N, C-alpha and C positions, 0 to 999 in steps of 0.2 A: 436349290438354292447355290449351288456351282455357279449356275448360269448368273446369279445378280452376283456373288464377288467378282467373276470374270469382264461383268458389265463394268461394275465400280472400280475394278482396279486401271479400265480400260480411260476411266475418267480421271482418273486420279492421274494418271503419266499426262494424256491430254492438258490436262489444268496445270501439272507442272511445264510442261512446255510452254504455253500460256505465259505463264507468269514468268517465267525466265523471258520470253520475248518482251511483256508489258516491261517488265524491268529494262532492258535496255531501249524503248521506247521512251521510257522516262527520263534516261541519262541523255536520250536525245535532244528531249523537251525542255531538261536545262540548260542545253546550250543555247537555245533559240529562246529561253526566261533569260538569259543574260543579256539577249541582245533586245530582251523590251517586251518578248510576248509570254505574257504568263496565263492566257487563257489554255492553251495548250498543255502545260505542265496541269493545271487542276484536273484539267478533261483525263490524261494519259493516270494518274494518280485516282481517280475516281474508278477508270477502269480496274484498276490492280485494287483495290479495294475490292470491287464485285468479284472478281476472281478469288480473292483469299476468301472470302465469306462462301462460295461454292467449294471450295476445296476443303473449307474447314466442316462445310456440311456431310460431302462425299465420304472425309474419314470417321465422320459419324458415323454414318449408314455402314462404312466398312466394320467399324468395331460392335455393331449390333448384328451385323451378318454375322461376324466373331462368336459372338454371343449364344444366335440362334443356332450356330452350330455344334457349339458343345452343347447346349440344351437337348440337341436332335441326339447327340451320341449318349447322352445319360438315358434319355429316356429309352432306346436301342436298348440299353443294356440292364435296364429294369425289367422291359419289357421282357427279354432274353433271361434271365433270372427267374423271374416269374413263369415264365412256359418251361423252362427246367425243373423246377421245386415241383411242379405236379401241381399248380396254385397255391402252395403255401409259402406264400413270401415271406423270407423273416431278414433280419440285418446280415447273418451266415449268406446267405443264398444270395443277395445284392453286391457282397464284396468279392464275390467269385471273377 
């Protein structure tokens, strides 16, 4: 789980960098648009939309990984409480 989070964090950082660079390219393309070339701006804006979508998916994946980590922690706690109670699981043993 930690490895997946590390990989996802690296992807998010990379996407953030790419998005910043793409925004700069869009600003440059706006100058060209003002000189009559509108195609480049359209292409650059499309690339930014794709990067934004990839980032949105990476964030959703990050939230899922966080939930899985929480569930894992809870299941370890329940298992430990069950084992320590001698197999007699109660609400009191779970709260410990």
